[in-house]
NUZANU-645628 format. One line per field, with one value per residue (C-alpha): x, y, z; residue number from 1. Coordinates in nm, 4 decimals. Each point is the difference from the previous one (the first is absolute). Example, Ala and Ser with C-alpha at 12.3 -4.5 7.8 and 13.67 -1.06 7.14 Angstrom:
x <- [1.2300|0.1370]
y <- [-0.4500|0.3440]
z <- [0.7800|-0.0660]
i <- [1|2]
END
This chain:
x <- [8.4311|0.2812|0.4079|0.1797|0.3414|0.1492|-0.2618|-0.1791|-0.2644|-0.0333|-0.3783|-0.1799|-0.3241|-0.2359|-0.1695|-0.0172|0.3418|-0.1798|-0.2407|0.2956|0.0562|0.3849|0.2633|0.0843|-0.0959|0.2423|-0.1232|0.0904|0.0555|0.1387|0.3100|-0.2223|-0.1631|-0.3161|-0.2390|-0.1260|-0.1401|-0.0377|0.0962|0.1940|-0.3622|-0.1987|0.2564|-0.0183|-0.3648|-0.0715|0.2702|-0.1584|0.1483|0.2622|0.2031|0.0342|0.0862|0.2692|0.1274|0.0500|0.2429|0.1980|0.1223|-0.0433|0.1825|0.2531|-0.0828|0.0933|0.0154|-0.2938|-0.1437|-0.2280|-0.3113|-0.2756|-0.2879|-0.2725|-0.3775|0.1928|-0.0390|0.3727|0.2214|0.2547|0.0279|0.3358|0.0311|0.2130|0.0637|0.0400|0.1443|-0.1605|0.0575|0.1965|0.0886|0.2350|0.3349|-0.0116|0.0370|-0.3607|0.0627|0.2390|-0.2401|-0.2735|0.1904|0.1081|-0.3719|-0.0335|0.3341|-0.0624|-0.3767|0.1206|0.2792|-0.2597|-0.2253|0.2676|0.0740|-0.3813|0.0195|-0.3310|-0.0755|-0.2102|-0.0054|-0.1617|0.1637|-0.2123|0.1416|0.2395|0.0740|-0.2536|-0.3007|0.0912|0.3566|-0.0291|0.2174|-0.0731|-0.2053|0.2242|0.3206|-0.0981|-0.1545|0.3397|0.1944|-0.2407|0.0107|0.3705|0.0883|-0.2484|0.1662|0.3493|-0.0813|-0.1882|0.2834|0.2355|-0.1908|-0.3565|-0.0223|-0.3613|-0.1405|-0.2385|-0.2025|0.0491|-0.3121|0.0136|-0.3433|-0.0941|-0.3176|-0.0926|0.0507|0.3075|0.1785|-0.0924|0.1319|0.3277|0.0399|-0.0762|0.2604|0.2674|-0.0664|0.0098|-0.3614]
y <- [-6.6952|-0.2283|0.0655|-0.2599|-0.0431|-0.3035|-0.2356|0.0007|0.2352|0.1887|0.1167|0.0955|-0.1692|0.1730|-0.2709|-0.3139|-0.1865|-0.3377|-0.0129|0.0472|-0.2909|0.0503|-0.2988|0.1532|0.2405|0.1728|0.0310|0.2740|-0.2438|0.0333|-0.2105|-0.2851|-0.0464|-0.1263|0.2731|0.3649|0.2898|0.2029|-0.2175|-0.2389|-0.0938|-0.0068|-0.2271|-0.2373|0.0242|-0.0503|-0.2659|-0.2248|-0.1836|-0.2237|0.3369|0.0471|-0.3511|0.0118|0.3547|-0.2028|-0.2088|0.2988|0.0901|0.3935|0.2168|0.2894|0.3598|0.0728|-0.3844|-0.1845|-0.3622|-0.1915|-0.2004|-0.1406|0.2191|-0.2614|0.1637|0.3247|0.0320|0.0434|-0.3145|0.1421|0.2454|0.1626|0.1153|0.2704|0.2043|0.3802|0.2601|0.2108|0.3349|0.1747|0.3135|-0.0904|0.0067|-0.3852|-0.2003|0.0082|0.0584|-0.2768|-0.2390|0.1055|-0.0581|-0.3260|-0.1254|0.0812|-0.1650|-0.3263|0.0074|0.0366|-0.2696|-0.2457|0.0891|-0.1120|-0.2965|-0.1170|0.1267|0.2373|0.1960|0.2511|0.1478|0.2371|0.2164|0.1807|0.3419|-0.1999|0.1851|0.3023|-0.1502|-0.0402|-0.0214|0.3909|0.0368|0.3169|-0.0843|0.2262|-0.1659|-0.3298|0.0359|0.1220|-0.2771|-0.2787|0.1666|0.0488|-0.3533|-0.1790|0.1995|-0.0974|-0.3631|-0.0443|0.1863|-0.2780|-0.3132|0.0156|-0.3886|-0.1202|0.3069|0.2218|0.1914|0.1681|0.1652|0.2311|-0.0382|0.3071|0.1047|0.3350|0.3166|0.1441|-0.3628|0.0113|0.3353|-0.0981|-0.2764|0.2022|0.2304|-0.2612|-0.1583|0.3314|-0.0038]
z <- [-8.5900|-0.0752|-0.0609|-0.1817|0.0745|-0.2332|-0.0686|0.3514|0.0545|0.3171|0.0962|0.2756|0.0877|0.2315|0.2149|0.1923|-0.0413|0.0920|-0.2705|-0.2717|-0.2761|0.0129|0.0672|0.3275|0.2542|0.2323|0.3777|0.2067|0.2709|0.3614|0.1436|0.1415|-0.3418|0.1636|-0.1140|0.1283|-0.0659|-0.3483|-0.3204|0.1897|0.1791|-0.3341|-0.1803|0.3068|-0.0047|-0.3944|-0.0021|0.2510|0.2936|-0.1968|-0.0288|0.3512|0.0474|-0.2751|0.1563|0.3492|-0.1892|-0.1047|0.3636|-0.0944|-0.2004|0.0520|-0.1126|-0.3697|-0.0591|-0.1878|-0.0014|-0.2127|0.0387|-0.2040|-0.0613|0.1020|-0.0640|-0.1360|-0.3815|0.0295|-0.0021|0.2189|0.3128|0.0437|0.3789|0.0732|0.3031|-0.0723|0.2606|0.2541|-0.0896|0.2864|-0.1817|-0.2702|0.1356|0.1290|-0.3392|-0.0755|-0.3886|-0.0440|0.2233|-0.2598|-0.2955|0.1308|0.0266|-0.3573|-0.1205|0.2157|-0.1207|-0.3800|0.0360|0.1546|-0.3147|-0.2183|0.1844|-0.0325|-0.3774|0.0516|-0.2927|0.2226|0.3311|0.2025|0.2928|0.2750|0.1215|0.2506|0.3363|-0.0526|0.2233|0.3581|-0.0539|-0.0930|-0.2759|-0.1961|-0.3391|-0.2363|0.1422|0.0114|-0.3811|-0.1227|0.2101|-0.1584|-0.3826|0.0300|0.1247|-0.2347|-0.3237|0.1248|0.0835|-0.3270|-0.2161|0.1606|-0.0271|-0.0635|-0.0390|-0.1433|0.1585|-0.2544|0.2439|0.3156|0.1657|0.3109|0.1442|0.1812|0.2371|-0.0262|-0.2189|0.2115|-0.0559|-0.3749|-0.0338|0.1806|-0.2503|-0.3140|0.1462|0.0067|-0.3035|-0.1737|-0.1319]
i <- [1|2|3|4|5|6|7|8|9|10|11|12|13|14|15|16|17|18|19|20|21|22|23|24|25|26|27|28|29|30|31|32|33|34|35|36|37|38|39|40|41|42|43|44|45|46|47|48|49|50|51|52|53|54|55|56|57|58|59|60|61|62|63|64|65|66|67|68|69|70|71|72|73|74|75|76|77|78|79|80|81|82|83|84|85|86|87|88|89|90|91|92|93|94|95|96|97|98|99|100|101|102|103|104|105|106|107|108|109|110|111|112|113|114|115|116|117|118|119|120|121|122|123|124|125|126|127|128|129|130|131|132|133|134|135|136|137|138|139|140|141|142|143|144|145|146|147|148|149|150|151|152|153|154|155|156|157|158|159|160|161|162|163|164|165|166|167|168|169|170|171|172|173|174|175]
END
């Protein structure tokens, strides 16, 4: 289940992102960065109260941007928090904002010299982004960014939950 682009391996991981022993995991956060539901809440619970404390000092994050923290009690050393767009039908710049989430997260990963990073399916939960469209944006943007400058990255995982998400990412990766 992997597609190689240059020396960076893109893979699908069906399971819980909070248990991954990678250098960085990406959090599908809200603008306040203070935890929430879904992946965001799970990451905050698994990392412990220190994560919330560090996030408070970051003063939020705008949609399409990303900010990094330590991983605390997570196996991952870093958490990169990014705020995905709320789906409003596709005509209000959602695709560009979602692509920006991946670009800014990968730029932070390069700055942190991480070798492995895991992304959730950003914006596909309560924000309502259609799964197939989100998977296409995720994979296309990751491939473009890694082709331009992979930095130390060797592995990009797309952490998915459920058969529908797995199938969407397999299609986007061309598997």
